[in-house]
C-alpha positions as CSV (number, residue, x, y, z in Angstrom):
1,M,26.5,6.9,-4.4
2,K,28.4,3.9,-4.7
3,W,25.5,2.1,-6.4
4,V,25.4,4.8,-9.0
5,K,28.9,4.4,-10.0
6,R,28.2,0.7,-10.1
7,L,25.0,1.2,-12.1
8,A,26.7,3.6,-14.5
9,L,29.9,1.2,-14.8
10,V,27.3,-1.6,-15.7
11,F,25.4,0.4,-18.0
12,G,28.6,1.2,-20.0
13,L,29.7,-2.2,-20.1
14,V,26.5,-3.3,-21.7
15,V,26.6,-0.3,-24.2
16,M,30.2,-1.5,-25.3
17,G,29.1,-5.0,-25.3
18,L,26.3,-4.1,-27.7
19,A,28.7,-1.9,-29.6
20,A,30.7,-4.9,-30.1
21,Y,28.3,-7.1,-31.1
22,A,26.8,-4.7,-33.6
23,F,30.3,-4.2,-35.4
24,S,31.1,-8.0,-35.5
25,T,27.7,-8.9,-37.3
26,A,27.5,-5.9,-39.6
27,T,26.8,-6.7,-43.2
28,G,30.3,-6.6,-44.9
29,S,31.8,-7.5,-48.0
30,E,35.0,-9.0,-49.4
31,K,36.2,-5.7,-51.3
32,P,35.2,-2.2,-50.4
33,V,31.7,-1.4,-51.2
34,G,30.2,2.3,-51.3
35,F,26.8,3.1,-50.4
36,Q,24.2,5.6,-51.2
37,T,20.7,6.6,-51.0
38,A,18.9,8.8,-53.3
39,R,15.2,10.1,-54.3
40,V,13.9,9.2,-57.5
41,E,10.8,10.6,-59.0
42,T,8.7,8.3,-61.0
43,R,5.0,8.6,-62.8
44,S,3.4,7.1,-59.5
45,G,5.6,9.4,-56.9
46,P,8.7,9.7,-55.7
47,I,10.7,6.7,-54.2
48,A,13.7,5.8,-52.1
49,V,16.5,3.6,-53.7
50,A,19.5,2.3,-52.0
51,I,22.6,2.2,-54.5
52,W,25.7,-0.3,-53.5
53,Y,28.9,0.0,-55.8
54,P,32.7,-0.7,-56.0
55,T,34.7,2.0,-54.1
56,S,38.4,2.6,-53.1
57,A,37.2,4.4,-50.1
58,T,37.5,2.5,-46.8
59,P,34.3,1.0,-45.6
60,R,33.4,1.5,-41.6
61,P,30.4,-0.3,-39.9
62,T,28.5,2.9,-39.1
63,T,25.6,3.1,-41.7
64,F,22.5,1.6,-40.2
65,V,19.6,1.2,-42.5
66,S,16.2,-0.6,-41.7
67,G,17.7,-2.8,-38.7
68,N,20.8,-3.5,-40.6
69,L,24.1,-2.3,-39.8
70,L,26.4,-2.1,-42.9
71,N,30.2,-2.0,-43.6
72,V,30.4,0.4,-46.3
73,A,32.0,3.5,-47.4
74,K,29.2,6.3,-47.1
75,D,29.0,8.3,-50.1
76,G,32.4,6.9,-51.1
77,S,33.5,7.5,-54.6
78,V,32.8,4.8,-57.3
79,R,35.7,2.8,-58.5
80,G,36.1,1.6,-61.9
81,K,34.7,2.0,-65.6
82,G,32.0,0.2,-67.6
83,L,30.4,-1.1,-64.4
84,P,27.5,-3.6,-64.7
85,V,24.1,-2.7,-63.2
86,V,21.5,-5.2,-61.4
87,L,18.3,-3.8,-60.3
88,I,16.7,-5.3,-57.3
89,S,12.9,-5.7,-56.5
90,H,11.7,-6.8,-52.9
91,G,8.6,-8.4,-52.2
92,N,5.6,-7.4,-50.6
93,D,6.0,-5.5,-47.4
94,G,9.9,-5.7,-48.0
95,S,12.2,-2.6,-48.6
96,A,15.3,-1.6,-50.7
97,V,17.6,-3.8,-48.0
98,S,15.4,-7.0,-48.1
99,H,18.4,-8.4,-50.3
100,V,21.3,-6.5,-48.4
101,D,23.8,-9.6,-48.6
102,L,23.1,-10.0,-52.3
103,A,23.6,-6.0,-53.1
104,M,26.8,-6.3,-51.0
105,A,28.2,-9.6,-52.8
106,L,27.3,-8.0,-56.3
107,A,28.9,-4.4,-55.6
108,S,32.0,-6.5,-54.1
109,A,32.2,-8.1,-57.3
110,G,32.2,-5.0,-59.4
111,Y,28.4,-4.5,-59.9
112,V,26.6,-1.1,-59.3
113,V,23.5,-2.5,-57.5
114,A,20.2,-0.4,-57.2
115,A,17.1,-1.3,-55.2
116,P,14.1,0.7,-54.9
117,T,11.7,0.7,-52.0
118,H,8.5,0.2,-53.7
119,A,5.9,3.2,-52.8
120,G,2.9,1.8,-51.0
121,D,4.1,-1.7,-50.9
122,N,6.7,-1.8,-48.1
123,Y,7.1,-2.4,-44.6
124,A,6.4,1.2,-43.4
125,D,3.8,2.3,-46.2
126,R,1.1,-0.1,-47.3
127,S,-1.4,2.4,-48.8
128,R,-1.1,1.2,-52.4
129,Q,-1.6,-2.6,-51.7
130,N,-5.5,-2.4,-52.6
131,S,-4.8,-0.8,-55.9
132,P,-5.3,-2.7,-59.1
133,A,-2.2,-1.0,-60.5
134,L,0.0,-1.7,-57.8
135,F,2.2,-4.4,-59.9
136,S,2.6,-2.1,-63.1
137,Q,3.5,0.6,-60.9
138,R,6.2,-1.5,-59.1
139,A,7.5,-2.3,-62.8
140,E,7.4,1.4,-63.4
141,Q,9.4,2.3,-60.4
142,M,12.1,-0.2,-61.6
143,R,12.4,1.2,-64.9
144,A,12.7,4.8,-63.3
145,T,15.3,3.5,-61.1
146,L,17.4,2.1,-64.0
147,D,16.8,5.7,-65.6
148,F,18.4,7.5,-62.7
149,V,21.1,5.1,-62.5
150,L,22.2,5.5,-66.1
151,E,21.6,8.9,-66.4
152,G,21.0,10.9,-63.2
153,W,23.1,9.1,-60.6
154,S,26.6,10.9,-60.0
155,G,28.1,7.7,-60.7
156,A,26.3,7.1,-64.1
157,P,29.4,7.9,-66.2
158,A,31.0,4.6,-64.8
159,T,28.0,2.4,-65.6
160,D,27.7,0.3,-68.6
161,P,24.0,0.6,-70.2
162,L,24.7,-2.7,-72.1
163,K,25.3,-4.7,-69.2
164,V,22.0,-4.6,-67.2
165,G,20.2,-7.5,-65.0
166,A,17.6,-7.6,-62.4
167,Y,16.9,-10.0,-59.3
168,G,13.3,-10.3,-57.6
169,L,11.9,-12.3,-54.8
170,S,8.0,-13.0,-54.7
171,A,6.3,-10.2,-55.8
172,G,9.6,-8.7,-57.0
173,G,10.2,-11.9,-59.1
174,F,6.8,-11.3,-60.9
175,T,8.0,-7.7,-61.0
176,V,11.4,-8.7,-63.0
177,L,9.5,-11.1,-65.2
178,T,7.5,-8.0,-66.6
179,L,10.5,-6.1,-67.0
180,V,12.3,-9.0,-69.4
181,G,8.9,-9.4,-71.6
182,G,6.5,-11.1,-69.6
183,K,2.8,-10.5,-70.1
184,P,0.8,-11.6,-67.1
185,N,-3.0,-12.0,-67.4
186,M,-4.4,-10.5,-64.5
187,A,-7.7,-11.4,-65.1
188,A,-6.9,-14.9,-64.1
189,I,-6.3,-13.9,-60.4
190,S,-9.7,-13.7,-59.6
191,E,-10.8,-17.5,-61.1
192,H,-7.6,-18.9,-59.6
193,C,-8.2,-17.5,-56.1
194,R,-11.7,-19.0,-56.3
195,R,-10.4,-22.2,-57.3
196,T,-7.1,-22.4,-55.3
197,P,-6.9,-19.9,-52.5
198,E,-3.2,-19.9,-51.9
199,F,-1.3,-17.2,-49.7
200,I,-1.4,-14.4,-52.2
201,C,-5.4,-14.6,-52.6
202,K,-5.4,-14.2,-48.7
203,V,-3.2,-11.0,-48.9
204,L,-5.5,-9.6,-51.6
205,A,-8.2,-10.2,-49.7
206,H,-7.0,-8.8,-46.5
207,V,-6.4,-5.6,-48.4
208,G,-9.4,-5.5,-50.2
209,S,-7.9,-5.7,-53.8
210,P,-10.4,-5.4,-56.9
211,L,-7.7,-8.1,-58.5
212,L,-10.0,-10.8,-56.8
213,D,-13.1,-9.4,-59.0
214,S,-11.6,-8.3,-62.3
215,G,-8.5,-7.6,-64.3
216,Q,-9.3,-4.2,-64.7
217,D,-7.3,-0.8,-64.3
218,V,-4.3,-2.8,-63.7
219,G,-2.1,-0.5,-65.9
220,E,0.2,-1.4,-68.7
221,F,3.5,-3.9,-68.2
222,V,5.9,-2.3,-70.2
223,P,9.2,-4.3,-70.7
224,D,12.7,-2.6,-70.7
225,P,14.9,-4.1,-73.3
226,R,17.9,-2.7,-71.5
227,V,17.6,-5.5,-69.1
228,R,19.1,-8.5,-70.5
229,A,19.6,-11.0,-67.8
230,A,17.2,-11.9,-64.8
231,A,17.0,-13.9,-61.9
232,V,13.8,-14.7,-59.8
233,A,13.3,-16.4,-56.5
234,A,9.8,-18.0,-55.8
235,P,8.2,-15.4,-58.4
236,G,4.6,-14.7,-57.0
237,L,1.7,-14.6,-59.4
238,G,3.3,-17.3,-61.3
239,F,-0.2,-18.4,-62.9
240,T,-0.6,-15.3,-64.5
241,F,2.0,-16.2,-66.8
242,T,0.3,-19.4,-68.2
243,G,-0.1,-19.8,-71.8
244,D,2.2,-17.4,-74.1
245,G,2.5,-15.2,-70.9
246,L,6.3,-15.7,-71.0
247,S,6.8,-16.2,-74.8
248,G,8.2,-12.4,-75.3
249,V,11.2,-13.2,-72.6
250,S,14.3,-13.7,-74.6
251,V,16.8,-13.2,-72.0
252,P,18.4,-16.0,-69.6
253,V,16.3,-16.4,-66.2
254,Q,17.6,-18.1,-63.3
255,V,14.9,-19.2,-61.6
256,W,15.0,-20.1,-57.7
257,S,12.6,-21.9,-55.2
258,G,12.6,-23.2,-51.9
259,D,11.8,-26.8,-51.0
260,K,9.9,-26.1,-48.1
261,D,8.1,-22.7,-49.4
262,E,4.2,-22.9,-48.4
263,L,3.7,-19.1,-49.1
264,V,4.2,-19.4,-53.0
265,P,3.7,-22.9,-53.9
266,F,5.8,-24.2,-56.4
267,A,3.3,-26.1,-58.5
268,T,1.4,-22.9,-59.4
269,N,3.9,-20.4,-59.4
270,T,7.7,-21.5,-60.1
271,K,6.8,-24.4,-61.8
272,L,4.8,-22.5,-64.4
273,V,7.3,-19.9,-64.6
274,Q,10.0,-22.3,-65.6
275,E,7.8,-24.2,-67.9
276,G,6.8,-21.1,-69.7
277,L,10.3,-19.9,-70.2
278,G,11.4,-23.4,-71.6
279,N,15.1,-23.3,-72.2
280,R,15.6,-19.8,-71.1
281,A,15.0,-20.9,-67.6
282,V,18.1,-22.2,-65.4
283,P,16.3,-23.9,-62.5
284,K,17.8,-23.6,-59.0
285,Q,16.7,-25.0,-55.7
286,M,17.8,-23.8,-51.9
287,A,17.5,-26.7,-50.1
288,G,15.4,-26.7,-46.9
289,A,14.4,-23.1,-47.6
290,T,11.1,-21.6,-46.7
291,H,9.6,-18.4,-48.8
292,L,11.4,-15.9,-46.1
293,S,14.3,-18.0,-46.1
294,F,15.2,-16.0,-49.6
295,L,15.5,-12.6,-47.2
296,A,19.0,-11.6,-46.2
297,P,20.2,-13.3,-42.9
298,C,19.2,-11.3,-40.1
299,G,21.2,-8.8,-38.4
300,L,20.8,-6.8,-35.2
301,L,16.9,-6.9,-35.3
302,K,15.7,-10.3,-35.4
303,P,12.0,-10.5,-35.8
304,P,10.7,-14.1,-35.5
305,A,8.3,-14.1,-38.4
306,L,11.2,-13.2,-40.7
307,C,14.2,-14.8,-39.1
308,S,12.7,-18.2,-38.4
309,D,13.9,-21.3,-40.5
310,P,13.4,-25.1,-40.2
311,D,15.7,-26.8,-38.1
312,G,19.2,-27.2,-39.8
313,F,18.8,-24.8,-42.3
314,D,22.0,-22.4,-42.2
315,R,20.5,-19.0,-43.9
316,A,24.0,-17.4,-43.8
317,A,25.2,-20.3,-45.4
318,A,22.7,-20.9,-48.0
319,H,22.8,-17.0,-49.0
320,K,26.7,-17.3,-49.2
321,A,26.3,-20.3,-52.0
322,M,23.5,-18.6,-53.6
323,N,24.9,-15.2,-54.1
324,A,27.8,-16.6,-55.4
325,E,25.7,-18.5,-57.9
326,L,24.1,-15.2,-58.6
327,V,27.2,-13.3,-59.4
328,S,28.7,-16.1,-61.7
329,F,24.9,-16.1,-63.8
330,F,25.1,-12.2,-64.1
331,D,28.8,-12.4,-65.1
332,A,28.5,-15.1,-67.6
333,S,25.1,-13.5,-69.1
334,L,25.8,-9.9,-69.2
335,Q,28.9,-10.1,-71.6
336,P,28.7,-8.5,-75.2
337,T,26.9,-11.1,-77.6
338,T,27.0,-9.4,-80.8
339,Q,30.2,-7.6,-82.7
340,E,27.5,-4.5,-82.9
341,E,27.5,-4.4,-79.0
342,V,31.3,-4.9,-78.8
343,S,32.0,-2.0,-81.2
344,S,29.7,0.5,-79.7
345,R,31.8,0.5,-76.4
């Protein structure tokens, strides 16, 4: 029976070691952050939304979401009034926690952050990726998320509807650009992919998307004037905004790129977005970053496909610097700009 006791002791030590490692690597924040999840109804069906916010409750590393252990106050009360809001849109195959470190940094700085898991276009459900209306539905889900946070959420009275920003990576960046007035020419996809078959073209071919044949049945891209500042990283389908596709954008847009991004080529995406925005663009670069380097630093689960970076690149350090710049950008961009806005408070 001694071997049974020894085995039990070894097992207990392993469990304790794993628990200690999990707690030590939990995604945390400088100030207490609360966390909730919600089910939000949209025109294209229900979606799951994750919400981070400042709180006075005590955070604990006990909330496990999609491979990430969060040091948060689950369902803690909201602290503060007139809180600004930032929406986050993940890329294809992502989830609400694809940018959890940014969400935590913003919430710690006094923001309410809401991130939907886009229906049919996430790591667990890819059922809508062959729909020509996929991208307009993503935008509609972001608008519904904002409706909920400002009107239906229990913490809605603490938010400021005049201070709303949005962030997105890849397809999420495309989504955010349409929210602030971008009008993509979806018919340009078929010609572009015949001429320049970059990664998104291969993805669309893999899922059998009719967008490779025509720009029909794509749905309507409706801007949301409540979004007054935006930040995008390696925005996908940037080539659909050529011409005057971004002329309707009047808000400042921080535009990030990675100099080793081979999945969303700079020349046919981010560069065109920057040029289309003109002086409304605030160009930024994450040196040494690939496309997937913009995803949150990996937690307990570290799939190589998502967590591998070029030699010498420190994702955690790069994100810490980027997140600080994003907080500063939204702080500066979401201030009242007219006397009318000031008087309406």
